[in-house]
N, C-alpha and C positions, 0 to 999 in steps of 0.2 A: 484603925484602918490597917489592913494587912498589906505587907510589902511582898514583892516578887523577887525571888532569888533563883539562880540557875546553877546547876552542877552537872556532873557527868564528864566523860572523857572529851566530848565535843561541846560541852557547855549548853546543851539543849534540853536539859531535864528541869522543868520549872518546879518551884515549890513556893507556897504562900505561907508567910511567917508574920506573926504579930510580935515584935520584939521591942516595943516602945518602953515597957517596964524595965527591960534589961539595959536599954540604951540610955534612958533619961533618968531612971530612978535606981540604978545599980542593982536590979533584981538578979537573982541567981539563975533564973531560967526564962525562956521566952514564954509569953502568955499561951500561945497555941500555934500550931503549924500543921500543914498537911501537904501531901504531894499534889502537884498541879495537873498531871495528865489525866488521872481518874476523874477529878472534879471537872476539868474542862470537857471531857468526853460526856459526862452526865449532863452538864449544862447544855451542850450542843444537842443531845438527845431530847431534852425537854424543849429546847427551842424549836426543833423541827417537828416535835409532836404538837406544839402550839400552832405551828404553821402548816400542819397537815391539811389537805383539801377538806376533810370532814370537819375539822375544827374551824377552818375559815368559813365554810358554809354555815356552820352554827353561829359564827360571829355575825355574818351578814343577816341571818334570820333574826338574831337578837337585836341588831340595829334597826331592822324594820319594825319589830315589836316595840322597841323603845320609842320610835317615832310615833307609833299609834297611841301608846300610853301617854306620851307627852301631849298629843292633841286632846286626849280626853281630860288630862289634868288641866290643860290651858283653858278648856271650855268652862271648867268649874270656876277658875279665877275670873274669867270674863263675866260669868253670871254674878259673881260676888261684886264686881265693879258696877254692873248694871243695878243691882239691888241697892248698893250704897248711894248711887246717884239718885235713884228713885226716893230713897229716904231723905236725902238732902233737899230735893225739890219739894217734897211735901212739907218739910220743916220750913222752907222758904215761903211757901204759900201760907202756912199758918202764921208766920211772923208778919207778912204783908196784910193779912186779914184782921189783925188786932187793932183796936182803936188806940190812938196816941195817948188818950187820957189814962189808959190802963198800963201805966209804966211798969208795974211789978210783973204783970203777965208778959209784957213785951220783952223785959230783960230775961225772963225765963225762956221764952221762945227763941230769943237770940242766942242764948247759951246752947240750947238744943241744936240750933242750926249750925253753930260753930263746931259742935261735936260731930255732926253728920258730915260736914265738909272735911274735917280731919280724917274721918273714916273713909271718905272718898279718896283722899290723897294717899292714905295707907293702902287701900285696895289697888289703886292704879300703880303704886310703886311695886307691890307684890306681883302684879300682872306683868310689868316690864321685866322684873327679875326672871320670871318663868319664861318669858319670850326669849330672853338672852340665853337661857339654858337649853335651847332646842338642840337635840342630838344631831350629829352629822348625818347627812343623807348622801348615800352613795349614788353616783351616776351610773349609767349603764356600762360605760367604759371602765369605771373603777370596779364595778361588780365583776366584770369579765376578768380583769386583772387579778382580783382577789381570789378567784377560783384556781388560778395557776401560780399564785405568788409563792406558795410553799415549795412547789417543785422547782421553780426558778431559783429561789434562794438556796436550795440544796445544791443545785447544779453549779451555781456561782460559787458557793462556799467550798465545794469539793474540787473545783477546777484547778489544775496545777498552775495555771497562770495567775491565779489570785494570790496576792501576797498576804502575809500575816497582818499587816497594817490594815489592809482592806477587809479582812475577815473580822478584825476587831471593830471596824466602823460599822459593818453589817450587824454585829452582835449588839453594839451600843445603841443602834437605831431602834431596837426592840426591847432590850433589857436595860432597866434603869439602875438596879442595884442587886447585889448578891450578899446576903448575910449568912455567915458561917459560924457555927458554934461547935467546937471539937470536944467530944467526951473522951477523955484519956482512958478512963477505966473500962468503958465498953468498946473502945476502939471504933467509934462511930462519929459521924459529923452530921449535925442537923443543918440543913441548908434551906434558906428561904429566898426565892427568886422573885423580885419585884419588877413587873413588866411596866412598860410605858402605858399609862392609863390607869394604873393603880391595882391591877389584878395581881394576885400572889400565887406562887406554886411552892409547896413545901414537900420535902422528902428527906429521908435519912439514908446516908451513904456509909457503907462499911469501909474502914481503912485497913491498910496492910498491917499485918502483925510485925513485931520487932524482927528485924533481919530479913523481912520479905520485900519483894519488889513486884512491879506490875508485870514482869515477864516470867513469873513462876507458872508451873503447870497447875491447872485447876484441881481443886481438892477432890472432885468426883473421879477424875482420872487417877489420882494418887491412891484413893481408896480401892479402885478397881484393880490396880496393879498389886496392892497389898493382898487382896483376895486371891488373885490369879497366881501369885508367887508361891502359894502353898501347893499348887498342882502342876504348874507348867514352868518351863525354862524361859529365859529372856527372849529367845528367838520366837517361840510360840506366842508369848505375850505381845511382842511387837507386831506379829501378824494379826492378832485379835484386835489390837488398838487401831491398826491401819484399816481393817474391815469396817470398824465403827467410825472411821474418818476423824479420829481424835488427833490432836496436834500438841506439840510441846509448848512451853511458855513462849518460845520464840517463833512459833508458827510452823515448825518443821514436822515432818512425818516421823513416827517412831521407828527406830531400828533397834537391833540387839544391843548396840553400844549405848544408845540413848536410854533404853529401859534400864540397863545396868547402872548408868550414871544417876538416874532418878532413884533407883533402889538404894544406892549407897548414900545419896544426899538425905533421904528420908529414913534411913535406918531399917530398910525392909530386908529380911534375910533372903538369900537366894534359894531356889528350889533344889531340894535334895531327894533323889529317888528313894523310895522305901524298898530296901532289899529284904526286909523280913517278910515271911509269908503271912498272909492274913489269918486272923483268928477264926473267921467263919468260912463257910464253904461257898460264899457268894461274893467274890471280889468285884470291885468296880473297875472295869477295863475300858480301853479305847475301842474304837470301831475296828481298827486293824487287828487287835488281839481277839476281839469277839469273832471276827470273820475267820481267823485262823483256828480258833477253838471249835467253832461250829462247822468248819469245812464248807464255807460259802464265800462268795465274793463280797468285797466291800460295798459294791453298788447294791447288793441284796440287803445288806444291813441298813443302808440309807433308805432304801425303799420300804423296809419294815418300819423304820422310824417314822417315815412320812405317812404310811398307812395305819399306824397304830398297832401293828402286829407285835412290835417290841417297844417298851417304854424306856426312854433315856432322858438324860438331863444335860443342860448346858449352864455353866456358871454365869454366862452373859452371852448375848447375841454375837455370833461369830466364833465362839469358843468351840473346841472339839467336843463331840458328844461323849458322854460317859454312861456306860451300860453296866447294870448289875447282872453278872453271869451266874445265875442261880439254877437250881434243878428245874424250876418251872420253865425257864427259857430253854434249857437243854432238851427238855421233853418235847418242846415244840418242833425240834429238828430231828427227823427220822430218815432212815435209809430207804424204807419201803412204805408205800401208802397203805393205810388200813383199808380193809375191805369195806366197800360201800361209801367211802369218802370221795367227794366230787371236786374237780377243779373249780376255780372261781366262776368261770363263765357258765358251766353247767349248774353250779349251785344257785347262781342268780336266776337262771331259767327255771329251775325246779321250784324256787321260792316265789317266782313271779315278781322280783324286785330288781333294781339296778345293781350293778357291780359295787358302786360306792356304798349302797345301803348294806350289802353283805359285809363289806369291810368294817362299817360302823358297828354292825352287830358283833363281829369278831372282836373289835376293840372294846366293846362294852361287856364282853364275856357272855353274850347271849347265844353264840355259836362256837363250837369247838373247832380249832383249826391247827394244822401242823404244816411244816415245810419239808418236802422231800428233797434231799440234797444229793441223790444218786440216781443213776439211770438216765435214760433219754427223756423222761417226762418229769423233770424237776419242776418245783413250784409249789404253790399253795394247794392244800387239800382240806376240804371243809366237810364236816359231818352234818348232813341235812336230815332233820328229824322226819319220821313218818308223817303222812298227812293227818292221821288222827291225833298224833302227839302235837303236831304244829297247831292244829285247831284247838286242842285242849289248852295248850299254852297261851294261845291268843285270847281265849275267852275265860281263862282262869281268873 
């Protein structure tokens, strides 16, 4: 049996320890131990999953089915008693019908009659046992209460006025026993919850690694910071994590200082801007740099990304866009519109399709398009093929 110990600055951090071997038999170490908060939270989750309205409805349906199956099984035992009594009565009649002078036949029939009476007593005893095993029937009031019992239990358990002693009483009313086996090599614990009534729930729970605690930042956020640190500074990383509504291990929002603290504790190098010029002619730049190089507004770049006119990438949702500034992209931005190239509205009208369809064709490379960044008529220009070319391409 495991004992409960408490630690921490306020003495409110529980831990379950099996130390009988060390205390009674001078063992070098305890048998097994694990932190209490994670185990208690998982047990409570399993408890309220069992008490969920859907689970309780399934329980009520199972009770109704069990009562029906019990009636069917009971009918079979009643038929067995009736058959045994019939056989005993027939044996009795045969014994009465024999002549007293036929003593050998009379003793044989009397033995058969005794066996039949024994079979009657055995069948009646089995019938009484089955009658005593009738499952509980829920009244209408109990069925109505059962439908909302899980919600009521959760509300009572989470209410601030409920003491820990009362919470334990609520838990013990449903849970009979919890069996825990700690696997030290795998850092896991196999848990078996035995509920009142005999049903079991089994699960495997991961334990904290050495030097870790329950208030550490989740590993998914740590790996994300590790990837982002190659490209962005701490302030930018904090903004990305905040957009994704991620929290630190203590439940706080990420700031520049907290990102730095996380990096230092996990050995993640800080971002260092690359001052060396790129080897190729297509560097990956930010939206601000792309807008400056192409002589357009940042809003235009964002609109191009949304419409598919420019292809960009994000390391993670909420991260700054990264655009490859190559010759193909530069050729899409011109000062003067080529002859015969139409604005988006006129191109859609000429093709007889919607504006979004034209943008999709541009995105897929089916239509050529450029952006005019000078003059009074700035914007997208699209080359619309001649009618015979469009028809040939359609039926090609």
